[in-house]
LUMGUNU-501435 format. One line per field, with one value per atom (N, C-alpha, C): residue in one letter; x, y, z; atom name; residue number from 0. Coordinates in Angstrom, 3 decimals, padded with zeros to 6 digits. Each point is the difference from the previous one (the first is absolute). Example, Ala and Ser with C-alpha at 12.3 -4.5 7.8 and 13.67 -1.06 7.14 Angstrom:
REM residues 2
aa <- (a  a  a  s  s  s)
X <- (013.190  -000.890  000.900  -000.350  000.820  -000.770)
Y <- (-005.690  001.190  001.200  001.050  001.190  001.090)
Z <- (007.800  000.000  000.000  -000.720  000.060  000.730)
at <- (N  CA  C  N  CA  C)
i <- (0  0  0  1  1  1)
END
This chain:
REM residues 232
aa <- (m  m  m  i  i  i  i  i  i  l  l  l  a  a  a  i  i  i  d  d  d  s  s  s  t  t  t  a  a  a  v  v  v  s  s  s  g  g  g  s  s  s  v  v  v  a  a  a  v  v  v  c  c  c  r  r  r  d  d  d  e  e  e  e  e  e  l  l  l  l  l  l  c  c  c  e  e  e  f  f  f  t  t  t  l  l  l  n  n  n  v  v  v  g  g  g  n  n  n  t  t  t  h  h  h  s  s  s  e  e  e  t  t  t  l  l  l  l  l  l  p  p  p  m  m  m  i  i  i  e  e  e  s  s  s  a  a  a  l  l  l  k  k  k  m  m  m  c  c  c  d  d  d  l  l  l  k  k  k  v  v  v  s  s  s  d  d  d  v  v  v  d  d  d  m  m  m  f  f  f  a  a  a  c  c  c  d  d  d  e  e  e  g  g  g  p  p  p  g  g  g  s  s  s  f  f  f  t  t  t  g  g  g  v  v  v  r  r  r  i  i  i  g  g  g  v  v  v  a  a  a  t  t  t  v  v  v  k  k  k  g  g  g  l  l  l  a  a  a  f  f  f  n  n  n  s  s  s  d  d  d  k  k  k  p  p  p  c  c  c  i  i  i  g  g  g  v  v  v  s  s  s  t  t  t  l  l  l  e  e  e  a  a  a  l  l  l  a  a  a  q  q  q  n  n  n  l  l  l  v  v  v  g  g  g  f  f  f  e  e  e  g  g  g  i  i  i  a  a  a  c  c  c  p  p  p  v  v  v  m  m  m  n  n  n  a  a  a  r  r  r  r  r  r  g  g  g  q  q  q  v  v  v  y  y  y  n  n  n  a  a  a  l  l  l  f  f  f  e  e  e  v  v  v  s  s  s  n  n  n  g  g  g  s  s  s  l  l  l  k  k  k  r  r  r  l  l  l  c  c  c  e  e  e  d  d  d  r  r  r  a  a  a  l  l  l  p  p  p  i  i  i  s  s  s  e  e  e  l  l  l  e  e  e  a  a  a  e  e  e  l  l  l  l  l  l  n  n  n  s  s  s  n  n  n  a  a  a  p  p  p  i  i  i  y  y  y  l  l  l  a  a  a  g  g  g  d  d  d  g  g  g  y  y  y  g  g  g  i  i  i  t  t  t  l  l  l  d  d  d  g  g  g  f  f  f  k  k  k  e  e  e  l  l  l  k  k  k  c  c  c  k  k  k  f  f  f  t  t  t  p  p  p  e  e  e  p  p  p  l  l  l  r  r  r  y  y  y  q  q  q  s  s  s  g  g  g  y  y  y  s  s  s  v  v  v  a  a  a  v  v  v  c  c  c  a  a  a  l  l  l  r  r  r  k  k  k  y  y  y  n  n  n  e  e  e  g  g  g  a  a  a  r  r  r  t  t  t  d  d  d  d  d  d  r  r  r  e  e  e  i  i  i  t  t  t  a  a  a  t  t  t  y  y  y  l  l  l  r  r  r  l  l  l  p  p  p  q  q  q  a  a  a  e  e  e  r  r  r  e  e  e  r  r  r  l  l  l  e  e  e  k  k  k  e  e  e  k  k  k  s  s  s  n  n  n)
X <- (019.355  -000.294  -000.515  000.641  -000.444  -001.035  -001.164  -001.105  -000.336  -000.092  -000.517  -001.378  -001.028  -001.374  -000.684  -000.784  -000.693  -001.457  -000.832  -001.411  -000.389  -000.390  -000.393  -001.324  -000.850  -001.206  -001.196  000.108  -001.105  000.556  -000.824  000.460  001.163  -000.101  001.116  001.092  001.234  001.133  000.846  000.633  000.756  001.247  001.078  001.266  000.481  000.446  000.521  001.298  000.890  001.214  -000.083  000.162  -000.139  001.183  000.273  000.908  -000.873  -000.284  -001.048  -001.297  -000.624  -001.241  000.237  001.251  000.312  -000.023  -000.836  -000.101  001.159  000.772  001.104  -000.414  -000.788  -000.412  -001.231  -000.933  -001.166  -000.405  -000.213  -000.524  -001.335  -000.987  -001.300  -000.425  -000.437  -000.501  -001.441  -000.847  -001.400  -000.440  000.763  -000.255  -000.385  -000.218  -000.475  001.072  001.264  001.078  000.080  000.470  000.112  001.186  -000.162  001.053  001.260  -000.158  001.187  000.900  -000.572  000.771  000.553  -000.696  000.327  000.627  -000.245  000.407  001.519  000.723  001.461  000.637  -000.432  000.554  -000.271  -001.170  -000.283  000.916  000.205  000.886  001.421  000.480  001.353  000.151  -001.005  000.068  -000.065  -000.874  -000.145  001.303  000.610  001.260  001.105  000.048  001.023  -000.149  -001.238  -000.237  000.454  -000.025  000.418  001.468  000.694  001.406  000.179  -000.912  000.022  000.031  000.438  -000.046  -000.916  -000.390  -000.837  000.679  001.326  000.744  -000.067  -000.367  -000.104  -001.345  -000.947  -001.331  000.059  -000.569  -000.016  -001.262  -001.094  -001.258  -000.798  -000.588  -000.852  -001.450  -000.905  -001.404  -000.894  -001.111  -000.998  -001.351  -001.040  -001.320  -000.063  -000.580  -000.158  -001.411  -000.870  -001.367  -000.969  -001.261  -000.621  000.257  -000.493  000.142  000.003  000.470  000.136  000.896  -000.454  000.787  001.380  000.038  001.281  000.845  -000.626  000.734  000.605  -000.755  000.516  001.195  -000.131  001.105  001.247  -000.182  001.151  000.719  -000.741  000.615  000.779  -000.620  000.666  001.222  -000.139  001.126  001.157  -000.327  001.051  000.792  -000.700  000.684  000.848  -000.538  000.767  001.280  -000.109  001.168  001.042  -000.437  000.940  000.713  -000.725  000.559  000.595  000.018  000.394  001.328  -000.075  001.190  000.760  -000.685  000.669  -000.240  -000.966  -000.398  -000.536  -000.418  -000.591  -001.512  -000.612  -001.444  -000.796  -001.018  -000.950  -001.390  -000.611  -001.251  -001.168  -000.966  -001.223  -001.082  -000.745  -001.056  -001.308  -001.092  -001.319  -000.134  -000.441  -000.261  -001.003  -000.993  -001.056  000.526  000.890  000.593  000.860  000.731  000.821  -000.868  -001.140  -000.915  -000.568  -000.321  -000.496  001.060  001.273  001.089  000.017  -000.448  -000.098  -000.871  -000.955  -001.017  000.332  001.162  000.423  000.186  -000.600  -000.039  -001.434  -000.903  -001.429  -000.452  -001.228  -000.599  -001.304  -000.132  -001.218  000.281  -000.701  000.145  000.676  001.150  000.660  -000.591  -000.505  -000.701  000.656  001.128  000.618  -000.877  -000.121  -000.830  000.748  000.134  000.625  -001.006  -000.033  -000.974  000.266  -000.924  000.114  -000.903  -000.611  -000.891  -001.301  -000.941  -001.289  -000.728  000.145  -000.697  000.566  001.223  000.629  001.261  000.424  001.260  000.788  001.319  000.850  -000.006  -000.165  -000.196  000.471  000.390  000.184  -000.319  -000.310  -000.328  001.021  000.363  000.979  -000.498  000.189  -000.256  001.256  -000.160  001.131  -000.162  000.981  -000.090  001.395  000.225  001.278  001.204  -000.134  001.124  000.305  -000.951  000.246  -001.194  000.261  -001.033  -000.336  -001.296  -000.448  -000.891  000.427  -000.766  -001.300  -001.091  -001.319  -000.517  000.548  -000.412  001.102  -000.080  000.991  -000.242  001.007  -000.167  -001.070  -000.813  -001.116  -000.416  -000.809  -000.653  -001.497  -000.717  -001.435  -000.707  -001.308  -000.760  -000.025  -000.031  -000.039  -001.245  -001.104  -001.241  000.157  000.730  000.218  000.910  001.000  000.895  -000.786  -000.860  -000.799  -000.885  -000.651  -000.878  000.769  001.234  000.831  000.399  000.367  000.482  -001.118  -001.225  -001.127  -000.177  000.564  -000.100  001.051  000.922  001.079  -000.358  000.350  -000.200  001.267  001.099  001.282  000.102  000.769  000.269  000.690  -000.352  000.535  000.762  001.235  000.862  000.353  -000.182  000.331  001.359  000.657  001.237  000.126  000.665  000.207  -000.642  000.297  -000.515  -001.495  -000.599  -001.449  -000.735  000.705  -000.585  -001.254  000.112  -001.118  -001.179  000.263  -001.112  -000.682  000.758  -000.611  -000.913  000.459  -000.856  -001.262  000.159  -001.157  -000.946  000.564  -000.810  -000.720  000.522  -000.676  -001.289  -001.107  -001.291  -000.361  000.426  -000.370  001.209  001.073  001.153  000.752  000.353  000.802  001.381  001.031  001.370  000.676  001.042  000.803  000.845  000.344  000.825  001.439  000.576  001.407  000.768  001.003  000.789  000.559  -000.021  000.360  001.364  001.066  001.295  -000.025  -000.926  -000.072  -000.818  -000.598  -000.800  000.846  001.219  000.822  000.968  000.519  001.014  001.211  000.648  001.150  001.108  001.150  001.141  000.405  -000.157  000.347  -000.877  -001.298  -000.898  000.359  000.409  000.452  001.223  000.921  001.205  -000.341  -000.905  -000.385  -000.651  -000.896  -000.657  000.997  000.951  000.999  000.919  000.398  000.857  -000.732  -001.293  -000.791  -000.062  -000.211  -000.063  001.344  001.079  001.349  000.269  -000.379  000.219  -000.835  -001.068  -000.835  000.512  001.087  000.635  -000.008  -000.579  -000.014  001.415  000.335  001.360  -000.006  -000.872  -000.009  001.131  000.443  001.060  -000.478  000.911  -000.405  -000.601  000.309  -000.574  -001.412  -000.292  -001.261  -001.103  000.352  -001.018  -000.831  -001.302  -000.872  -001.227  -000.648  -001.215  -001.194  -000.963  -001.224  -001.197  -000.870  -001.186  -001.252  -001.005  -001.268  -000.976  000.272  -000.851  000.865  -000.581  000.717  000.185  001.059  000.166  -001.200  -000.237  -001.155  -000.028  001.133  000.034  -000.435  000.414  -000.372  -001.483  -000.530  -001.432  -000.825  000.419  -000.735  000.050  001.129  000.115  -000.962  -000.061  -000.879  -001.465  -000.334  -001.375  -000.392  000.929  -000.255  -000.217  000.794  -000.149  -001.360  -000.467  -001.297  -001.152  000.137  -001.076  -000.071  001.085  000.026  -000.662)
Y <- (002.760  000.297  -001.255  -000.397  -001.141  000.486  -000.622  000.388  -001.163  000.293  -000.952  000.498  -000.809  000.417  -001.011  000.496  -000.878  000.418  -000.984  000.250  -000.822  000.672  -000.679  000.547  000.466  000.708  -000.907  -001.289  -000.939  -001.289  -001.045  -001.276  -000.558  000.053  -000.447  001.065  -000.448  000.910  -000.322  001.003  -000.211  000.875  -000.566  000.712  -000.235  001.048  -000.133  000.774  -000.551  000.696  000.167  001.221  000.299  000.820  -000.130  000.918  000.838  001.225  000.812  -000.816  -000.267  -000.774  -001.496  -000.403  -001.420  -000.698  -001.004  -000.744  -000.979  000.120  -000.915  -001.104  000.369  -000.975  000.526  -000.901  000.385  -001.160  000.312  -000.958  000.510  -000.888  000.350  -001.092  000.405  -000.925  000.352  -001.018  000.226  -001.099  -000.146  -001.087  000.512  001.305  000.555  000.348  -000.195  000.382  001.522  000.482  001.444  000.528  001.194  000.575  000.292  000.223  000.228  -001.235  -001.182  -001.241  -000.336  000.385  -000.493  001.020  001.286  000.999  000.068  000.132  000.102  -001.271  -001.209  -001.200  -000.058  000.444  000.018  000.980  001.168  000.996  -000.556  -000.585  -000.565  -001.085  -000.876  -001.092  000.528  000.984  000.552  000.649  000.789  000.640  -001.035  -001.006  -001.043  -000.749  -000.340  -000.712  000.809  001.320  000.880  000.405  -000.564  000.320  001.502  000.542  001.424  000.198  001.184  000.422  001.218  000.346  001.181  001.239  000.059  001.161  000.108  -001.105  000.026  000.565  000.117  000.487  001.494  000.414  001.418  000.712  -000.754  000.610  -001.002  000.480  -000.820  000.434  -000.972  000.323  -000.844  000.573  -000.746  000.672  -000.721  000.603  000.900  001.187  000.914  -000.066  -000.846  -000.159  000.271  -000.328  -000.500  -001.494  -000.509  -001.417  -000.217  -001.162  -000.290  001.045  000.596  001.048  -000.526  -001.187  -000.580  -000.334  -000.589  -000.374  001.189  001.078  001.210  000.543  000.049  000.524  -000.867  -001.324  -000.901  000.244  000.130  000.224  001.296  001.081  001.309  -000.004  -000.583  -000.033  -000.835  -001.086  -000.847  000.762  000.714  000.801  001.088  000.659  001.032  -000.587  -001.198  -000.623  -000.415  -000.593  -000.468  001.162  001.099  001.133  001.064  -000.242  001.031  000.665  001.313  000.836  -000.304  -000.579  -000.338  001.043  000.886  001.008  -000.622  -001.262  -000.640  000.225  000.087  000.247  -001.123  000.381  -000.922  000.457  -000.778  000.425  -000.799  000.693  -000.635  000.113  -001.067  000.009  -000.431  000.335  -000.428  -001.511  -000.658  -001.434  -000.320  000.856  -000.248  000.144  000.948  000.135  -001.222  -000.504  -001.188  -001.215  -000.146  -001.096  000.163  001.231  000.246  -000.333  000.221  -000.312  -001.490  -000.841  -001.442  -000.282  000.891  -000.245  000.634  000.633  000.528  -001.176  000.110  -001.112  -000.350  000.294  -000.081  001.330  000.043  001.242  000.218  001.159  000.284  000.832  -000.291  000.726  -000.898  000.442  -000.687  000.543  -000.906  000.381  -000.709  000.510  -000.609  000.187  -001.044  000.053  -000.676  000.717  -000.553  000.044  -001.063  -000.117  001.058  000.943  001.054  -000.272  -001.195  -000.420  000.816  -000.433  000.675  000.182  -000.982  000.064  001.004  000.479  000.988  -000.574  000.646  -000.338  001.277  -000.128  001.048  -000.210  001.084  -000.144  001.232  -000.219  001.053  -000.652  000.792  -000.525  000.494  -000.892  000.323  -000.523  000.792  -000.482  -000.710  -001.218  -000.774  -000.092  000.504  -000.005  000.034  -000.862  -000.030  -000.083  -000.793  -000.226  001.135  000.911  001.126  000.223  000.725  000.318  001.484  000.298  001.379  000.045  000.742  000.079  000.752  -000.542  000.603  000.652  -000.373  000.623  -000.182  000.750  -000.093  -001.246  -000.406  -001.093  000.384  -000.973  000.294  -001.258  000.169  -001.107  000.216  -001.034  000.150  -001.343  000.032  -001.249  -000.722  -001.323  -000.791  000.333  000.284  000.340  001.279  000.983  001.250  -000.229  -000.848  -000.310  -000.662  -000.939  -000.662  000.998  000.901  000.987  000.877  000.340  000.819  -000.771  -001.255  -000.791  -000.438  -000.028  -000.390  000.957  001.199  000.985  -000.214  -000.951  -000.228  -001.122  000.209  -001.035  -000.817  000.393  -000.667  -001.249  -000.994  -001.172  000.433  -000.639  000.377  -001.179  000.274  -001.019  000.409  -000.916  000.236  -000.597  000.575  -000.570  000.483  -000.802  000.390  -000.974  000.180  -000.945  000.176  001.019  000.166  -000.638  -000.794  -000.609  -000.803  -000.910  -000.885  000.726  000.854  000.683  000.990  000.545  000.938  -000.736  -001.112  -000.791  -000.457  -000.416  -000.439  001.155  001.209  001.165  000.612  -000.238  000.527  -000.785  000.689  -000.654  -000.116  000.981  000.028  -000.040  000.629  000.166  -001.307  -000.287  -001.162  000.475  -000.530  000.381  -001.102  000.373  -000.969  -000.814  -001.202  -000.858  000.511  000.111  000.351  -001.228  -000.454  -001.162  000.234  -001.047  000.155  000.646  -000.363  000.644  001.518  000.518  001.442  000.725  -000.757  000.631  000.426  -000.537  000.229  001.166  000.466  001.056  -000.481  000.907  -000.345  001.027  -000.471  000.894  000.556  -000.819  000.476  001.184  -000.089  001.107  001.255  -000.173  001.145  000.641  -000.828  000.518  000.783  -000.533  000.680  001.347  000.026  001.255  001.005  -000.492  000.886  000.581  -000.825  000.492  001.047  -000.244  000.981  001.327  -000.095  001.203  000.720  -000.777  000.582  000.715  -000.617  000.606  001.264  000.110  001.208  001.090  -000.289  001.035  -000.207  -001.083  -000.247  -000.230  000.621  -000.122  -000.077  -000.802  -000.154  -000.922  000.180  -000.844  -000.658  -000.616  -000.751  000.893  001.271  000.914  000.440  000.006  000.584  -001.025  -001.224  -001.001  -000.247  -000.112  -000.121  -000.832  -000.527  -000.780  000.920  -000.485  000.748  -000.845  000.565  -000.725  000.739  -000.757  000.606  000.084  -000.779  000.018  -000.034  000.392  -000.098  -001.470  -000.327  -001.375  -000.419  -001.307  -000.516  000.469  -000.027  000.414  001.454  000.846  001.415  000.175  -000.776  000.084  -000.440  -001.083  -000.494  000.998  000.671  001.008  001.149  000.463  001.114  -000.382  -001.254  -000.453  -000.091  -000.436  -000.105  001.376  000.983  001.357  000.585  -000.308  000.516  -000.589  -001.275  -000.662  000.401  000.617  000.410  001.361)
Z <- (-010.596  001.400  000.703  001.088  000.790  001.018  -000.014  000.881  000.925  001.283  000.983  000.417  -000.255  000.277  000.894  000.965  000.930  000.150  000.300  000.286  001.219  001.062  001.237  000.518  -000.901  000.408  000.228  -000.307  000.192  000.593  000.054  000.559  -000.808  -001.320  -000.839  000.016  -000.157  -000.062  -001.213  -000.575  -001.228  -000.026  -000.538  -000.165  -001.420  -000.664  -001.364  -000.154  -000.817  -000.410  -001.505  -000.466  -001.432  -000.494  -001.280  -000.682  -000.910  000.409  -000.634  000.014  -001.143  -000.010  -000.231  -000.064  -000.172  001.352  000.139  001.249  000.113  001.074  000.260  000.970  001.005  001.005  000.726  000.325  000.793  000.898  001.276  000.963  000.516  000.067  000.572  000.964  001.188  001.009  000.339  000.091  000.358  000.965  001.072  000.950  001.388  000.106  001.261  001.005  -000.341  000.907  000.106  001.132  000.152  -000.804  -000.537  -000.833  000.808  001.293  000.828  000.040  -000.294  -000.012  -001.375  -001.042  -001.349  -000.935  000.240  -000.993  -000.165  001.089  -000.110  -000.552  000.411  -000.636  -001.502  -000.431  -001.436  -000.721  000.601  -000.605  -000.110  001.081  000.014  -001.066  -000.113  -000.974  -001.425  -000.244  -001.352  -000.465  000.869  -000.374  -000.216  000.871  -000.116  -001.317  -000.379  -001.253  -001.209  000.139  -001.104  000.127  001.001  000.246  000.241  000.826  000.315  001.505  000.422  001.393  000.105  001.209  000.195  -000.580  000.126  -000.515  -001.524  -000.683  -001.461  -000.469  000.904  -000.373  -000.282  -001.117  -000.383  000.458  000.153  000.430  000.820  001.092  000.855  -000.210  000.012  -000.239  000.892  000.394  000.769  -000.178  000.386  000.059  001.217  -000.162  001.130  000.576  -000.581  000.460  -001.142  000.199  001.227  000.189  001.122  000.308  001.490  000.418  001.421  000.649  001.098  000.647  000.394  000.601  000.400  -001.213  -001.027  -001.203  -000.708  -000.115  -000.653  000.776  001.323  000.827  -000.135  -000.031  -000.126  -001.318  -001.085  -001.307  -000.062  000.470  -000.036  000.922  001.194  000.943  -000.546  -000.709  -000.576  -001.053  -000.863  -001.018  000.660  001.005  000.703  000.581  000.595  000.596  -001.016  -001.093  -001.021  -000.696  -000.168  -000.745  000.907  001.299  000.961  -000.351  -000.099  -000.188  -001.293  -000.991  -001.261  -001.089  000.225  -000.994  -001.289  000.083  -001.175  -000.003  -001.180  -000.046  000.643  000.756  000.621  -000.440  -000.850  -000.632  000.559  000.554  000.472  -001.050  -000.215  -001.011  000.634  -000.644  000.459  -000.132  001.072  -000.065  -001.096  -000.155  -000.981  -001.427  -000.219  -001.327  -000.332  001.008  -000.227  -000.325  000.676  -000.326  -001.401  -000.371  -001.356  -001.040  000.346  -000.919  -000.334  000.953  -000.280  -001.216  -000.255  -001.021  -001.349  -000.092  -001.302  -000.956  -001.156  -000.948  -000.334  000.967  -000.293  -000.592  -000.438  -000.495  000.756  000.631  000.732  001.234  001.095  001.252  001.030  000.506  001.110  001.291  000.819  001.234  001.183  000.505  001.171  001.231  000.798  001.205  001.149  001.096  001.202  001.131  000.773  001.079  001.070  000.133  001.011  001.204  000.040  001.089  -000.031  000.808  000.152  -001.331  -000.887  -001.275  -000.977  000.268  -000.882  -000.634  -001.073  -000.645  -000.276  000.022  -000.560  -001.502  -000.742  -001.443  -000.755  -001.229  -000.996  -001.339  -000.984  -001.326  -001.018  -000.915  -001.032  -001.340  -001.034  -001.357  -000.497  -000.473  -000.522  -001.511  -000.717  -001.456  -000.610  -000.969  -000.723  000.933  001.056  000.904  000.950  000.205  000.902  000.917  001.083  000.980  -000.039  000.142  000.167  001.241  000.999  001.242  -000.231  000.519  -000.167  001.274  001.159  001.251  001.031  001.078  001.062  000.854  000.750  000.954  001.016  000.390  000.890  000.747  001.031  000.690  -000.148  -000.465  -000.213  000.138  000.290  000.091  -001.340  000.041  -001.225  -000.814  000.664  -000.710  -000.809  000.540  -000.740  -001.202  000.181  -001.118  -001.121  000.334  -001.025  -000.731  000.733  -000.625  -000.982  000.351  -000.886  -001.255  000.167  -001.121  -000.946  000.477  -000.856  -001.173  000.119  -001.078  -001.079  000.207  -000.965  -000.966  -001.254  -001.021  -000.247  000.645  -000.219  000.863  -000.433  000.842  001.294  001.102  001.309  000.591  000.428  000.593  001.422  000.935  001.398  000.339  001.006  000.547  001.429  000.836  001.380  000.968  001.294  000.991  000.257  -000.609  000.081  -001.159  -000.793  -001.207  000.342  000.956  000.317  000.613  000.998  000.660  -000.935  -000.957  -000.943  -000.966  -000.539  -000.893  000.739  001.250  000.778  000.294  000.146  000.333  -001.183  -001.215  -001.189  -000.249  -000.141  -000.213  -001.479  -000.799  -001.421  -000.929  000.401  -000.883  -000.206  -001.233  -000.353  -000.443  000.657  -000.336  -000.796  -000.711  -000.722  000.986  -000.391  000.847  000.010  001.187  000.146  000.465  -000.753  000.439  001.396  000.819  001.412  000.226  -000.722  000.272  -000.159  -000.800  -000.224  001.059  000.908  001.058  001.186  000.099  001.176  -000.190  001.141  -000.031  -000.806  -000.684  -000.834  000.178  000.467  000.103  -001.354  -001.051  -001.332  -000.399  000.255  -000.343  000.784  001.263  000.787  -000.662  -000.466  -000.658  -001.261  -000.806  -001.242  000.309  000.980  000.370  000.568  000.808  000.583  -001.073  -000.963  -001.080  -000.828  -000.250  -000.742  000.758  001.304  000.834  000.034  000.072  -000.008  -001.320  -001.093  -001.310  -000.202  000.799  -000.054  000.936  000.731  000.810  001.496  000.501  001.450  000.504  001.124  000.539  001.526  000.575  001.450  000.442  001.258  000.547  001.282  000.760  001.189  001.082  -000.020  000.990  -000.379  -001.287  -000.469  -000.269  -000.309  -000.295  001.257  -000.168  001.166  -000.334  001.019  -000.185  -000.222  -000.780  -000.287  000.403  000.830  000.451  -000.457  -000.427  -000.398  001.164  001.055  001.185  001.250  001.108  001.274  000.367  000.741  000.490  000.845  000.076  000.720  001.450  000.683  001.405  000.151  -000.935  000.057  -000.291  -000.971  -000.298  001.201  000.653  001.155  001.155  000.159  001.057  -000.257  -001.252  -000.328  000.162  -000.407  000.149  001.475  000.834  001.432  000.604  -000.450  000.522  -000.399  -001.205  -000.451  000.802  000.401  000.717  001.466  000.519  001.409  000.196)
at <- (N  CA  C  N  CA  C  N  CA  C  N  CA  C  N  CA  C  N  CA  C  N  CA  C  N  CA  C  N  CA  C  N  CA  C  N  CA  C  N  CA  C  N  CA  C  N  CA  C  N  CA  C  N  CA  C  N  CA  C  N  CA  C  N  CA  C  N  CA  C  N  CA  C  N  CA  C  N  CA  C  N  CA  C  N  CA  C  N  CA  C  N  CA  C  N  CA  C  N  CA  C  N  CA  C  N  CA  C  N  CA  C  N  CA  C  N  CA  C  N  CA  C  N  CA  C  N  CA  C  N  CA  C  N  CA  C  N  CA  C  N  CA  C  N  CA  C  N  CA  C  N  CA  C  N  CA  C  N  CA  C  N  CA  C  N  CA  C  N  CA  C  N  CA  C  N  CA  C  N  CA  C  N  CA  C  N  CA  C  N  CA  C  N  CA  C  N  CA  C  N  CA  C  N  CA  C  N  CA  C  N  CA  C  N  CA  C  N  CA  C  N  CA  C  N  CA  C  N  CA  C  N  CA  C  N  CA  C  N  CA  C  N  CA  C  N  CA  C  N  CA  C  N  CA  C  N  CA  C  N  CA  C  N  CA  C  N  CA  C  N  CA  C  N  CA  C  N  CA  C  N  CA  C  N  CA  C  N  CA  C  N  CA  C  N  CA  C  N  CA  C  N  CA  C  N  CA  C  N  CA  C  N  CA  C  N  CA  C  N  CA  C  N  CA  C  N  CA  C  N  CA  C  N  CA  C  N  CA  C  N  CA  C  N  CA  C  N  CA  C  N  CA  C  N  CA  C  N  CA  C  N  CA  C  N  CA  C  N  CA  C  N  CA  C  N  CA  C  N  CA  C  N  CA  C  N  CA  C  N  CA  C  N  CA  C  N  CA  C  N  CA  C  N  CA  C  N  CA  C  N  CA  C  N  CA  C  N  CA  C  N  CA  C  N  CA  C  N  CA  C  N  CA  C  N  CA  C  N  CA  C  N  CA  C  N  CA  C  N  CA  C  N  CA  C  N  CA  C  N  CA  C  N  CA  C  N  CA  C  N  CA  C  N  CA  C  N  CA  C  N  CA  C  N  CA  C  N  CA  C  N  CA  C  N  CA  C  N  CA  C  N  CA  C  N  CA  C  N  CA  C  N  CA  C  N  CA  C  N  CA  C  N  CA  C  N  CA  C  N  CA  C  N  CA  C  N  CA  C  N  CA  C  N  CA  C  N  CA  C  N  CA  C  N  CA  C  N  CA  C  N  CA  C  N  CA  C  N  CA  C  N  CA  C  N  CA  C  N  CA  C  N  CA  C  N  CA  C  N  CA  C  N  CA  C  N  CA  C  N  CA  C  N  CA  C  N  CA  C  N  CA  C  N  CA  C  N  CA  C  N  CA  C  N  CA  C  N  CA  C  N  CA  C  N  CA  C  N  CA  C  N  CA  C  N  CA  C  N  CA  C  N  CA  C  N  CA  C  N  CA  C  N  CA  C  N  CA  C  N  CA  C  N  CA  C  N  CA  C  N  CA  C  N  CA  C  N  CA  C  N  CA  C  N  CA  C  N  CA  C  N  CA  C  N  CA  C  N  CA  C  N  CA  C  N  CA  C  N  CA  C  N  CA  C  N  CA  C  N  CA  C  N  CA  C  N  CA  C  N  CA  C  N  CA  C  N  CA  C  N  CA  C  N  CA  C  N  CA  C  N  CA  C  N  CA  C  N  CA  C  N  CA  C  N  CA  C  N  CA  C  N  CA  C  N  CA  C  N  CA  C  N  CA  C  N  CA  C  N  CA  C  N  CA  C  N  CA  C  N  CA  C)
i <- (0  0  0  1  1  1  2  2  2  3  3  3  4  4  4  5  5  5  6  6  6  7  7  7  8  8  8  9  9  9  10  10  10  11  11  11  12  12  12  13  13  13  14  14  14  15  15  15  16  16  16  17  17  17  18  18  18  19  19  19  20  20  20  21  21  21  22  22  22  23  23  23  24  24  24  25  25  25  26  26  26  27  27  27  28  28  28  29  29  29  30  30  30  31  31  31  32  32  32  33  33  33  34  34  34  35  35  35  36  36  36  37  37  37  38  38  38  39  39  39  40  40  40  41  41  41  42  42  42  43  43  43  44  44  44  45  45  45  46  46  46  47  47  47  48  48  48  49  49  49  50  50  50  51  51  51  52  52  52  53  53  53  54  54  54  55  55  55  56  56  56  57  57  57  58  58  58  59  59  59  60  60  60  61  61  61  62  62  62  63  63  63  64  64  64  65  65  65  66  66  66  67  67  67  68  68  68  69  69  69  70  70  70  71  71  71  72  72  72  73  73  73  74  74  74  75  75  75  76  76  76  77  77  77  78  78  78  79  79  79  80  80  80  81  81  81  82  82  82  83  83  83  84  84  84  85  85  85  86  86  86  87  87  87  88  88  88  89  89  89  90  90  90  91  91  91  92  92  92  93  93  93  94  94  94  95  95  95  96  96  96  97  97  97  98  98  98  99  99  99  100  100  100  101  101  101  102  102  102  103  103  103  104  104  104  105  105  105  106  106  106  107  107  107  108  108  108  109  109  109  110  110  110  111  111  111  112  112  112  113  113  113  114  114  114  115  115  115  116  116  116  117  117  117  118  118  118  119  119  119  120  120  120  121  121  121  122  122  122  123  123  123  124  124  124  125  125  125  126  126  126  127  127  127  128  128  128  129  129  129  130  130  130  131  131  131  132  132  132  133  133  133  134  134  134  135  135  135  136  136  136  137  137  137  138  138  138  139  139  139  140  140  140  141  141  141  142  142  142  143  143  143  144  144  144  145  145  145  146  146  146  147  147  147  148  148  148  149  149  149  150  150  150  151  151  151  152  152  152  153  153  153  154  154  154  155  155  155  156  156  156  157  157  157  158  158  158  159  159  159  160  160  160  161  161  161  162  162  162  163  163  163  164  164  164  165  165  165  166  166  166  167  167  167  168  168  168  169  169  169  170  170  170  171  171  171  172  172  172  173  173  173  174  174  174  175  175  175  176  176  176  177  177  177  178  178  178  179  179  179  180  180  180  181  181  181  182  182  182  183  183  183  184  184  184  185  185  185  186  186  186  187  187  187  188  188  188  189  189  189  190  190  190  191  191  191  192  192  192  193  193  193  194  194  194  195  195  195  196  196  196  197  197  197  198  198  198  199  199  199  200  200  200  201  201  201  202  202  202  203  203  203  204  204  204  205  205  205  206  206  206  207  207  207  208  208  208  209  209  209  210  210  210  211  211  211  212  212  212  213  213  213  214  214  214  215  215  215  216  216  216  217  217  217  218  218  218  219  219  219  220  220  220  221  221  221  222  222  222  223  223  223  224  224  224  225  225  225  226  226  226  227  227  227  228  228  228  229  229  229  230  230  230  231  231  231)
END
């Protein structure tokens, strides 16, 4: 099965082409360019390097959230456009699960963290053991201080990944985490592909009409509107 997987949920963006779990090609950019400018050229280049066309793709995959509201929408809309009216599976996966997938190979607790602003992070916890992931909690947004208090009860090694890596380490007052090599901290199209294939093998069968973005919080403009209404 040829899989085209993309991740545009943070500042870095990534595109991967895989044959099942075999990585054929992966491009990652972390230079601050907008995904609306870079995502389609990366997809075109990745497919060309593999001597493939969009019509050769058997499954499309992307992160469905959480993450940047604009980035999540761009990723989902791109998959919808590429797969439009093809009846091919389009699998959305949790951004946090895909980040945790980067850490398979370590042993301990995978703690993906994405900057949710206002001293909070998007987070989920996963047990990593023998090359597999076990989810320990649902995706959530919480203050860094609360995350630290929860993790202080764990005796297992803790590995962070995601664009909240730096602010989380700075925010932890007592907890010491294991070092995560920098390439494993960023979004990975390959990890999205692996998570999507796992979900597909478990029975997921969404298509371009059904795949949708998932948000843990209201967009900033909506939050500001509600706050303004409360103050009036």
